Structure formats: structure tokens, C-alpha cells
TIDOMAR-685012 format. One line per 8 residues: for each residue x negated, z negated, y of N, C-alpha, C. Coordinates in nm, 3 decimals. Layout:
TIDOMAR-685012
X Z Y X Z Y X Z Y ~ ... .
This chain:
TIDOMAR-685012
0.613 -2.355 -15.728 0.728 -2.445 -15.733 0.720 -2.543 -15.616 ~ 0.817 -2.540 -15.528 0.808 -2.619 -15.407 0.852 -2.762 -15.432 ~ 0.792 -2.863 -15.365 0.826 -3.003 -15.389 0.965 -3.035 -15.337 ~ 1.029 -3.136 -15.398 1.161 -3.180 -15.353 1.149 -3.260 -15.224 ~ 1.236 -3.232 -15.129 1.240 -3.306 -15.005 1.344 -3.415 -15.016 ~ 1.319 -3.512 -15.107 1.423 -3.607 -15.145 1.462 -3.705 -15.035 ~ 1.368 -3.766 -14.958 1.415 -3.861 -14.855 1.513 -3.797 -14.759 ~ 1.482 -3.676 -14.710 1.572 -3.608 -14.617 1.703 -3.573 -14.684 .
1.697 -3.516 -14.804 1.819 -3.471 -14.872 1.910 -3.588 -14.904 ~ 1.852 -3.697 -14.960 1.934 -3.813 -14.996 1.995 -3.875 -14.872 ~ 1.919 -3.875 -14.761 1.974 -3.929 -14.636 2.094 -3.849 -14.591 ~ 2.082 -3.716 -14.593 2.193 -3.631 -14.551 2.316 -3.654 -14.637 ~ 2.293 -3.674 -14.767 2.406 -3.691 -14.858 2.475 -3.824 -14.833 ~ 2.397 -3.932 -14.828 2.457 -4.065 -14.817 2.533 -4.080 -14.687 ~ 2.480 -4.025 -14.578 2.547 -4.037 -14.449 2.683 -3.972 -14.450 ~ 2.697 -3.860 -14.525 2.822 -3.783 -14.518 2.919 -3.812 -14.631 .
2.884 -3.903 -14.722 2.974 -3.933 -14.833 3.095 -4.011 -14.784 ~ 3.209 -3.978 -14.839 3.330 -4.055 -14.809 3.404 -4.077 -14.939 ~ 3.500 -4.168 -14.937 3.574 -4.199 -15.059 3.652 -4.080 -15.108 ~ 3.653 -4.064 -15.240 3.726 -3.952 -15.299 3.876 -3.977 -15.290 ~ 3.953 -3.871 -15.274 4.099 -3.884 -15.265 4.159 -3.905 -15.403 ~ 4.293 -3.925 -15.406 4.362 -3.945 -15.532 4.362 -3.823 -15.619 ~ 4.426 -3.832 -15.733 4.420 -3.725 -15.831 4.554 -3.655 -15.843 ~ 4.578 -3.546 -15.770 4.704 -3.474 -15.783 4.708 -3.397 -15.913 .
4.826 -3.376 -15.966 4.842 -3.291 -16.083 4.859 -3.147 -16.039 ~ 4.791 -3.057 -16.105 4.802 -2.916 -16.072 4.902 -2.852 -16.167 ~ 4.987 -2.769 -16.114 5.089 -2.707 -16.197 5.024 -2.617 -16.302 ~ 5.089 -2.606 -16.417 5.043 -2.523 -16.528 4.905 -2.564 -16.578 ~ 4.870 -2.690 -16.561 4.740 -2.738 -16.604 4.759 -2.855 -16.700 ~ 4.692 -2.848 -16.814 4.695 -2.959 -16.908 4.604 -3.069 -16.855 ~ 4.661 -3.184 -16.825 4.582 -3.293 -16.768 4.607 -3.422 -16.842 ~ 4.509 -3.510 -16.838 4.523 -3.646 -16.886 4.486 -3.735 -16.769 .
4.582 -3.808 -16.715 4.563 -3.880 -16.590 4.511 -4.021 -16.617 ~ 4.382 -4.032 -16.649 4.321 -4.162 -16.665 4.172 -4.150 -16.641 ~ 4.110 -4.262 -16.608 3.967 -4.260 -16.586 3.894 -4.268 -16.720 ~ 3.776 -4.202 -16.728 3.701 -4.209 -16.853 3.653 -4.352 -16.879 ~ 3.662 -4.395 -17.002 3.620 -4.529 -17.038 3.507 -4.521 -17.141 ~ 3.409 -4.608 -17.123 3.298 -4.616 -17.217 3.232 -4.481 -17.238 ~ 3.209 -4.409 -17.129 3.142 -4.281 -17.139 3.027 -4.280 -17.039 ~ 2.912 -4.233 -17.083 2.795 -4.227 -16.997 2.784 -4.087 -16.937 .
2.691 -4.073 -16.843 2.668 -3.942 -16.784 2.624 -3.841 -16.889 ~ 2.534 -3.883 -16.978 2.489 -3.790 -17.081 2.603 -3.749 -17.175 ~ 2.693 -3.844 -17.205 2.807 -3.810 -17.290 2.900 -3.713 -17.218 ~ 2.917 -3.731 -17.088 2.997 -3.638 -17.011 2.935 -3.498 -17.015 ~ 2.804 -3.490 -16.995 2.736 -3.360 -16.996 2.747 -3.294 -17.133 ~ 2.741 -3.373 -17.239 2.760 -3.318 -17.373 2.899 -3.260 -17.390 ~ 3.000 -3.333 -17.338 3.137 -3.284 -17.349 3.157 -3.157 -17.268 ~ 3.102 -3.154 -17.147 3.116 -3.036 -17.062 3.038 -2.917 -17.115 .
2.934 -2.942 -17.193 2.855 -2.831 -17.246 2.937 -2.743 -17.340 ~ 3.048 -2.796 -17.392 3.135 -2.717 -17.479 3.230 -2.625 -17.403 ~ 3.236 -2.641 -17.270 3.322 -2.554 -17.189 3.249 -2.421 -17.170 ~ 3.306 -2.314 -17.223 3.241 -2.183 -17.215 3.308 -2.091 -17.114 ~ 3.425 -2.132 -17.065 3.498 -2.045 -16.973 3.591 -2.129 -16.886 ~ 3.596 -2.097 -16.758 3.690 -2.157 -16.665 3.779 -2.046 -16.610 ~ 3.909 -2.069 -16.610 4.001 -1.973 -16.550 4.102 -2.050 -16.467 ~ 4.148 -1.988 -16.359 4.244 -2.057 -16.275 4.296 -1.970 -16.163 .
4.392 -2.025 -16.089 4.446 -1.960 -15.970 4.424 -2.053 -15.853 ~ 4.401 -1.995 -15.735 4.364 -2.077 -15.621 4.398 -2.007 -15.491 ~ 4.407 -2.087 -15.384 4.404 -2.033 -15.249 4.257 -2.022 -15.209 ~ 4.220 -1.912 -15.149 4.079 -1.890 -15.121 4.061 -1.832 -14.981 ~ 3.954 -1.873 -14.917 3.916 -1.814 -14.788 3.766 -1.791 -14.791 ~ 3.727 -1.668 -14.764 3.586 -1.628 -14.765 3.552 -1.567 -14.631 ~ 3.448 -1.623 -14.567 3.407 -1.574 -14.436 3.259 -1.540 -14.435 ~ 3.226 -1.427 -14.371 3.088 -1.392 -14.339 3.083 -1.363 -14.189 .
2.966 -1.322 -14.141 2.955 -1.288 -14.000 3.032 -1.162 -13.965 ~ 3.072 -1.084 -14.069 3.134 -0.954 -14.045 3.279 -0.945 -14.089 ~ 3.324 -1.037 -14.175 3.459 -1.021 -14.230 3.515 -1.154 -14.277 ~ 3.648 -1.154 -14.294 3.718 -1.269 -14.348 3.819 -1.219 -14.451 ~ 3.821 -1.281 -14.567 3.919 -1.252 -14.671 3.989 -1.381 -14.708 ~ 4.121 -1.378 -14.716 4.194 -1.496 -14.756 4.320 -1.454 -14.832 ~ 4.367 -1.542 -14.917 4.488 -1.515 -14.994 4.489 -1.594 -15.123 ~ 4.573 -1.553 -15.215 4.578 -1.614 -15.347 4.478 -1.542 -15.437 .
4.411 -1.617 -15.523 4.305 -1.558 -15.604 4.318 -1.598 -15.750 ~ 4.275 -1.509 -15.836 4.254 -1.540 -15.977 4.104 -1.548 -15.999 ~ 4.061 -1.650 -16.072 3.918 -1.673 -16.094 3.893 -1.689 -16.243 ~ 3.800 -1.612 -16.296 3.757 -1.624 -16.435 3.605 -1.631 -16.434 ~ 3.550 -1.732 -16.502 3.407 -1.758 -16.496 3.356 -1.804 -16.631 ~ 3.244 -1.745 -16.675 3.173 -1.797 -16.791 3.024 -1.786 -16.764 ~ 2.942 -1.814 -16.865 2.797 -1.816 -16.843 2.741 -1.677 -16.815 ~ 2.813 -1.572 -16.853 2.762 -1.437 -16.838 2.801 -1.371 -16.707 .
2.904 -1.421 -16.642 2.948 -1.358 -16.518 3.080 -1.416 -16.470 ~ 3.140 -1.349 -16.372 3.266 -1.396 -16.317 3.342 -1.280 -16.256 ~ 3.473 -1.303 -16.236 3.559 -1.207 -16.169 3.653 -1.284 -16.078 ~ 3.650 -1.252 -15.949 3.740 -1.313 -15.852 3.820 -1.202 -15.786 ~ 3.953 -1.206 -15.801 4.043 -1.110 -15.738 4.126 -1.184 -15.632 ~ 4.131 -1.128 -15.512 4.204 -1.191 -15.401 4.323 -1.104 -15.365 ~ 4.442 -1.167 -15.356 4.566 -1.096 -15.328 4.630 -1.149 -15.201 ~ 4.695 -1.059 -15.127 4.774 -1.096 -15.010 4.905 -1.020 -15.014 .
5.016 -1.093 -15.008 5.149 -1.033 -15.017 5.164 -0.949 -15.143 ~ 5.097 -0.993 -15.250 5.108 -0.924 -15.378 5.014 -0.807 -15.397 ~ 4.936 -0.773 -15.295 4.844 -0.660 -15.303 4.700 -0.708 -15.316 ~ 4.623 -0.639 -15.397 4.482 -0.671 -15.414 4.406 -0.633 -15.286 ~ 4.344 -0.731 -15.222 4.274 -0.705 -15.096 4.123 -0.729 -15.107 ~ 4.079 -0.788 -15.217 3.936 -0.813 -15.230 3.898 -0.845 -15.373 ~ 3.775 -0.810 -15.408 3.719 -0.840 -15.539 3.574 -0.884 -15.523 ~ 3.534 -0.976 -15.608 3.395 -1.021 -15.611 3.362 -1.053 -15.756 .
3.256 -0.993 -15.810 3.230 -1.010 -15.952 3.081 -1.004 -15.982 ~ 3.048 -1.056 -16.098 2.914 -1.042 -16.155 2.930 -0.998 -16.299 ~ 2.866 -0.888 -16.335 2.871 -0.836 -16.471 2.737 -0.775 -16.504 ~ 2.684 -0.813 -16.620 2.553 -0.763 -16.663 2.446 -0.789 -16.557 ~ 2.457 -0.904 -16.491 2.358 -0.941 -16.391 2.373 -0.875 -16.256 ~ 2.471 -0.787 -16.239 2.491 -0.714 -16.115 2.608 -0.773 -16.037 ~ 2.587 -0.793 -15.906 2.692 -0.842 -15.818 2.758 -0.724 -15.748 ~ 2.891 -0.729 -15.739 2.964 -0.624 -15.668 3.078 -0.688 -15.590 .
3.117 -0.622 -15.480 3.225 -0.674 -15.397 3.300 -0.559 -15.334 ~ 3.427 -0.586 -15.306 3.512 -0.493 -15.233 3.610 -0.575 -15.150 ~ 3.604 -0.560 -15.016 3.515 -0.478 -14.935 3.367 -0.515 -14.958 ~ 3.279 -0.422 -14.928 3.137 -0.442 -14.950 3.082 -0.552 -14.861 ~ 3.001 -0.640 -14.921 2.932 -0.745 -14.847 2.782 -0.717 -14.848 ~ 2.711 -0.776 -14.753 2.565 -0.769 -14.754 2.512 -0.835 -14.880 ~ 2.398 -0.787 -14.928 2.340 -0.842 -15.050 2.313 -0.991 -15.038 ~ 2.264 -1.035 -14.923 2.235 -1.177 -14.904 2.362 -1.261 -14.912 .
2.472 -1.211 -14.856 2.599 -1.283 -14.863 2.649 -1.291 -15.007 ~ 2.633 -1.184 -15.082 2.677 -1.185 -15.222 2.601 -1.288 -15.304 ~ 2.472 -1.300 -15.279 2.391 -1.399 -15.351 2.439 -1.540 -15.320 ~ 2.468 -1.568 -15.193 2.515 -1.701 -15.154 2.647 -1.735 -15.221 ~ 2.743 -1.643 -15.213 2.875 -1.673 -15.271 2.871 -1.678 -15.424 ~ 2.782 -1.600 -15.484 2.767 -1.606 -15.629 2.718 -1.743 -15.674 ~ 2.629 -1.803 -15.596 2.580 -1.936 -15.631 2.690 -2.040 -15.616 ~ 2.778 -2.022 -15.517 2.891 -2.115 -15.505 2.979 -2.106 -15.629 .
3.009 -1.983 -15.672 3.095 -1.965 -15.789 3.029 -2.021 -15.914 ~ 2.904 -1.983 -15.938 2.837 -2.023 -16.062 2.799 -2.171 -16.061 ~ 2.718 -2.210 -15.963 2.666 -2.347 -15.961 2.767 -2.447 -15.907 ~ 2.859 -2.399 -15.823 2.958 -2.490 -15.769 3.066 -2.528 -15.869 ~ 3.114 -2.430 -15.945 3.219 -2.456 -16.044 3.162 -2.509 -16.175 ~ 3.055 -2.447 -16.223 2.989 -2.496 -16.344 2.876 -2.590 -16.301 ~ 2.911 -2.697 -16.234 2.810 -2.783 -16.170 2.717 -2.849 -16.270 ~ 2.762 -2.868 -16.393 2.684 -2.941 -16.493 2.577 -2.854 -16.560 .
2.572 -2.725 -16.530 2.473 -2.636 -16.590 2.341 -2.651 -16.515 ~ 2.266 -2.753 -16.548 2.139 -2.777 -16.482 2.027 -2.780 -16.585 ~ 1.908 -2.751 -16.539 1.790 -2.746 -16.625 1.683 -2.836 -16.567 ~ 1.620 -2.915 -16.653 1.510 -3.003 -16.613 1.550 -3.095 -16.499 ~ 1.665 -3.160 -16.515 1.711 -3.250 -16.411 1.679 -3.395 -16.443 ~ 1.672 -3.477 -16.339 1.661 -3.621 -16.354 1.773 -3.685 -16.275 ~ 1.807 -3.808 -16.308 1.916 -3.875 -16.238 1.869 -4.008 -16.184 ~ 1.922 -4.046 -16.068 1.898 -4.175 -16.004 2.030 -4.241 -15.973 .
2.034 -4.373 -15.981 2.149 -4.448 -15.934 2.126 -4.487 -15.789 ~ 2.228 -4.471 -15.706 2.220 -4.507 -15.566 2.354 -4.568 -15.526 ~ 2.366 -4.698 -15.545 2.492 -4.765 -15.515 2.603 -4.716 -15.607 ~ 2.710 -4.663 -15.546 2.824 -4.613 -15.623 2.805 -4.470 -15.670 ~ 2.686 -4.415 -15.649 2.665 -4.273 -15.678 2.555 -4.253 -15.782 ~ 2.566 -4.144 -15.854 2.458 -4.092 -15.938 2.408 -3.965 -15.871 ~ 2.279 -3.954 -15.854 2.219 -3.837 -15.789 2.137 -3.760 -15.891 ~ 2.180 -3.636 -15.920 2.107 -3.547 -16.010 2.020 -3.455 -15.927 .
1.894 -3.439 -15.969 1.801 -3.361 -15.889 1.726 -3.262 -15.978 ~ 1.712 -3.140 -15.928 1.620 -3.043 -15.982 1.545 -2.984 -15.863 ~ 1.457 -2.887 -15.889 1.385 -2.825 -15.779 1.472 -2.727 -15.701 ~ 1.592 -2.698 -15.751 1.681 -2.604 -15.684 1.810 -2.667 -15.635 ~ 1.843 -2.787 -15.685 1.974 -2.843 -15.656 1.968 -2.995 -15.646 ~ 2.061 -3.051 -15.568 2.085 -3.195 -15.565 2.236 -3.213 -15.577 ~ 2.279 -3.292 -15.675 2.422 -3.314 -15.700 2.450 -3.464 -15.692 ~ 2.553 -3.502 -15.615 2.593 -3.641 -15.605 2.724 -3.660 -15.679 .
2.727 -3.759 -15.768 2.843 -3.783 -15.855 2.898 -3.922 -15.829 ~ 3.029 -3.932 -15.820 3.098 -4.060 -15.813 3.079 -4.130 -15.947 ~ 3.012 -4.245 -15.945 2.977 -4.312 -16.069 3.098 -4.364 -16.145 ~ 3.205 -4.401 -16.073 3.323 -4.455 -16.139 3.403 -4.347 -16.210 ~ 3.427 -4.235 -16.142 3.510 -4.128 -16.198 3.427 -4.020 -16.267 ~ 3.294 -4.023 -16.249 3.205 -3.920 -16.302 3.251 -3.781 -16.258 ~ 3.263 -3.765 -16.126 3.304 -3.638 -16.068 3.209 -3.605 -15.953 ~ 3.168 -3.480 -15.937 3.081 -3.447 -15.824 3.154 -3.458 -15.692 .
3.085 -3.506 -15.589 3.143 -3.514 -15.455 3.066 -3.427 -15.356 ~ 2.942 -3.392 -15.387 2.862 -3.309 -15.298 2.751 -3.243 -15.378 ~ 2.713 -3.124 -15.333 2.600 -3.054 -15.394 2.525 -2.976 -15.287 ~ 2.393 -2.979 -15.296 2.307 -2.900 -15.208 2.231 -2.800 -15.294 ~ 2.235 -2.673 -15.254 2.167 -2.567 -15.326 2.060 -2.507 -15.235 ~ 1.936 -2.503 -15.283 1.829 -2.441 -15.206 1.837 -2.289 -15.222 ~ 1.863 -2.220 -15.113 1.864 -2.073 -15.115 1.723 -2.020 -15.097 ~ 1.652 -2.076 -15.000 1.511 -2.047 -14.980 1.453 -2.165 -14.903 .
1.330 -2.151 -14.853 1.265 -2.264 -14.786 1.339 -2.310 -14.661 ~ 1.415 -2.222 -14.599 1.477 -2.255 -14.471 1.628 -2.274 -14.477 ~ 1.692 -2.245 -14.591 1.838 -2.248 -14.597 1.886 -2.332 -14.714 ~ 1.979 -2.422 -14.684 2.041 -2.507 -14.786 2.191 -2.485 -14.781 ~ 2.248 -2.446 -14.893 2.391 -2.426 -14.906 2.455 -2.560 -14.942 ~ 2.551 -2.603 -14.862 2.616 -2.732 -14.881 2.756 -2.713 -14.939 ~ 2.782 -2.782 -15.049 2.912 -2.778 -15.114 2.971 -2.919 -15.112 ~ 3.095 -2.931 -15.064 3.167 -3.058 -15.065 3.287 -3.043 -15.158 .
3.302 -3.139 -15.250 3.415 -3.140 -15.343 3.518 -3.241 -15.295 ~ 3.646 -3.204 -15.303 3.754 -3.292 -15.258 3.864 -3.294 -15.363 ~ 3.938 -3.406 -15.365 4.050 -3.424 -15.457 4.001 -3.407 -15.601 ~ 4.087 -3.433 -15.694 4.049 -3.416 -15.834 4.172 -3.406 -15.922 ~ 4.151 -3.346 -16.037 4.253 -3.338 -16.141 4.186 -3.377 -16.271 ~ 4.263 -3.437 -16.361 4.207 -3.479 -16.490 4.238 -3.372 -16.594 ~ 4.136 -3.318 -16.655 4.150 -3.216 -16.759 4.088 -3.268 -16.887 ~ 4.170 -3.293 -16.989 4.121 -3.347 -17.116 4.038 -3.474 -17.094 .
4.083 -3.559 -17.002 4.014 -3.684 -16.977 3.891 -3.673 -16.889 ~ 3.865 -3.554 -16.834 3.750 -3.531 -16.747 3.799 -3.502 -16.606 ~ 3.743 -3.572 -16.508 3.779 -3.547 -16.369 3.708 -3.421 -16.321 ~ 3.785 -3.333 -16.254 3.728 -3.208 -16.203 3.781 -3.187 -16.062 ~ 3.694 -3.146 -15.968 3.740 -3.128 -15.829 3.836 -3.010 -15.817 ~ 3.942 -3.027 -15.741 4.038 -2.919 -15.721 4.017 -2.846 -15.588 ~ 3.926 -2.897 -15.503 3.893 -2.831 -15.377 3.742 -2.820 -15.367 ~ 3.692 -2.699 -15.340 3.549 -2.674 -15.323 3.530 -2.608 -15.188 .
3.450 -2.670 -15.103 3.427 -2.622 -14.967 3.277 -2.602 -14.949 ~ 3.234 -2.476 -14.930 3.092 -2.443 -14.922 3.059 -2.377 -14.790 ~ 2.943 -2.414 -14.732 2.903 -2.361 -14.602 2.753 -2.339 -14.596 ~ 2.715 -2.229 -14.534 2.577 -2.201 -14.497 2.579 -2.105 -14.379 ~ 2.546 -2.156 -14.261 2.548 -2.072 -14.142 2.687 -2.016 -14.117 ~ 2.697 -1.883 -14.105 2.826 -1.818 -14.081 2.901 -1.789 -14.210 ~ 2.844 -1.825 -14.323 2.910 -1.803 -14.452 2.990 -1.926 -14.493 ~ 3.113 -1.902 -14.531 3.202 -2.011 -14.569 3.290 -1.964 -14.685 .
3.304 -2.051 -14.785 3.394 -2.024 -14.897 3.471 -2.150 -14.929 ~ 3.603 -2.140 -14.920 3.691 -2.254 -14.948 3.783 -2.216 -15.064 ~ 3.784 -2.298 -15.169 3.866 -2.274 -15.288 3.955 -2.396 -15.311 ~ 4.086 -2.375 -15.317 4.181 -2.482 -15.345 4.261 -2.440 -15.469 ~ 4.230 -2.502 -15.581 4.292 -2.462 -15.707 4.439 -2.505 -15.713 ~ 4.524 -2.411 -15.756 4.662 -2.444 -15.793 4.671 -2.478 -15.941 ~ 4.590 -2.412 -16.021 4.586 -2.434 -16.165 4.446 -2.402 -16.214 ~ 4.402 -2.478 -16.313 4.268 -2.455 -16.369 4.269 -2.495 -16.515 .
4.192 -2.421 -16.594 4.190 -2.445 -16.738 4.049 -2.430 -16.792 ~ 4.010 -2.523 -16.880 3.884 -2.514 -16.952 3.910 -2.448 -17.088 ~ 3.822 -2.360 -17.127 3.824 -2.305 -17.263 3.694 -2.345 -17.330 ~ 3.707 -2.404 -17.448 3.591 -2.461 -17.515 3.547 -2.373 -17.632 ~ 3.415 -2.374 -17.653 3.358 -2.299 -17.764 3.339 -2.388 -17.884 ~ 3.269 -2.337 -17.983 3.253 -2.409 -18.108 3.115 -2.465 -18.128 ~ 3.054 -2.516 -18.020 2.920 -2.572 -18.034 2.923 -2.697 -18.121 ~ 2.814 -2.716 -18.195 2.805 -2.834 -18.278 2.786 -2.957 -18.190 .
2.832 -3.070 -18.243 2.821 -3.194 -18.168 2.675 -3.226 -18.142 ~ 2.647 -3.263 -18.017 2.511 -3.301 -17.982 2.429 -3.186 -17.930 ~ 2.483 -3.063 -17.927 2.404 -2.950 -17.882 2.448 -2.903 -17.745 ~ 2.356 -2.841 -17.674 2.393 -2.770 -17.554 2.367 -2.839 -17.423 ~ 2.359 -2.970 -17.421 2.338 -3.039 -17.293 2.211 -3.122 -17.300 ~ 2.122 -3.102 -17.205 1.996 -3.174 -17.204 2.018 -3.317 -17.156 ~ 1.941 -3.411 -17.212 1.947 -3.550 -17.168 1.884 -3.563 -17.031 ~ 1.944 -3.644 -16.945 1.893 -3.664 -16.810 1.827 -3.801 -16.801 .
1.694 -3.807 -16.790 1.628 -3.938 -16.783 1.667 -4.013 -16.657 ~ 1.700 -4.140 -16.671 1.740 -4.222 -16.556 1.616 -4.286 -16.497 ~ 1.590 -4.257 -16.369 1.473 -4.310 -16.300 1.511 -4.441 -16.229 ~ 1.409 -4.515 -16.188 1.435 -4.636 -16.110 1.509 -4.598 -15.982 ~ 1.606 -4.681 -15.946 1.684 -4.651 -15.826 1.594 -4.650 -15.705 ~ 1.606 -4.550 -15.618 1.520 -4.544 -15.500 1.560 -4.647 -15.398 ~ 1.471 -4.674 -15.304 1.500 -4.767 -15.198 1.595 -4.706 -15.097 ~ 1.626 -4.777 -14.990 1.716 -4.723 -14.887 1.664 -4.591 -14.833 .
1.754 -4.494 -14.815 1.710 -4.364 -14.765 1.650 -4.376 -14.626 ~ 1.547 -4.295 -14.601 1.483 -4.294 -14.471 1.556 -4.200 -14.376 ~ 1.579 -4.241 -14.255 1.643 -4.156 -14.157 1.544 -4.051 -14.108 ~ 1.578 -3.921 -14.121 1.484 -3.817 -14.081 1.462 -3.816 -13.929 .
């Protein structure tokens, strides 16, 4: 298990943070346009733990060193897998999916590219699915950390603004969240922009919907211990 490189990571995050934009309403989406009141991070995670499926439509652009796919997309995602269909002029031009642990794509992508984009879909959209995480307060931000991920959350709106995913010792996948929509009183980013080298995935949701399961109250989301706020980040 490799140690967290927190001074460098927190420095990179803080330098690039900017104010979040306003909250547009997405068509065909049930929204409640207000900020959460009297809710803690742990309460938010408990509420999100009941979301078992995300479905939506979006504009999407996917780039690798060998190909580019863009168009309108349908996205369906749950804990077991996902299906992304990309259309152009009404015709299916691309597919990307995970089923029974297997990744597949059409047109075919390199295995390494599929792993990168799968992490954007899974960890980027279901950002709250973390294990053994701790949280720190840093000014207007909450920073969630695990050995595989660093997530920065706007403390006022309780919405992610940036995420770093460790692919391996030498590669960090950077996800930037922009804009937001309110879904059942929860702020959710409507734009996800991910980059690693020549790999790029941009998702702009037109509509998005949460489907909730029947978990008992208090189950499903681990408590995140709040650590002492760190000092000023060190410049690498």
C-alpha cells in the first residue's frame, strides 16, 4: 500500500480551485433548487448511499491517442456496471460498457484506455463510493482522502469540485466538476471533465436522475473521521 502524497496533491488542488458556477435546471430532471440546510457531510453520504442507479442523457466527447468519439449519449450506471451509448445524427456510433466485471467498447479501445475511462464513469459519477476515507477541512473546502483518491468538496453546497484518481505510481487522472443541478435537495455536478495524458472525457448532462433503493436508515455509508485541519499547503 503506497503512502499518500498529500502535500503535493493538496497543493495542486488548492492552486486550481475556482468558484463554482450557478445552478442551471436540467430539462426532464426532478430538482429542488435550494442549498442543503443543517446537513453534515456524513448525513449527505448516508443520503447518497441510497442511490443505487444513475441514468441520464448528455453531450459527450471521448478522446484517446488513436480516436475521437463525440455526440449525444445515454448513460446508465449502478454498482454492478454501466452502459454508455453514443449517437451522432441519430445513429449509434460508439458503445462503452462494463458487465460482469468485463469492459467492452465499440470501436475497440486499448485495454489501458478502457480502464481509465471506466474509472471516470464509476468513480467520477458515483463519487461518494469511497472506502476507508478520512476528511479534512481546508478553508471553504472539505478534502476526502483514501490511498486511491482525493476528492475536494465545496463545503457550502456539499458538491465535489475536483477529484484525483491514482491510476498507478506515475499517472494521476484529474477530474474537474463544473456547474450543478439540485436533485432531491442534493447538489450534483452537471459537467464532468477528465484528463490523463492524451485521454480526455467530457460529459455535459442534459438530464440526470437518481434511483434509490430500499436500504434501511443508517446503513450503507461509512462515517468519515474529521482530522485536524492541515497547515498551509507546501509548494512542490
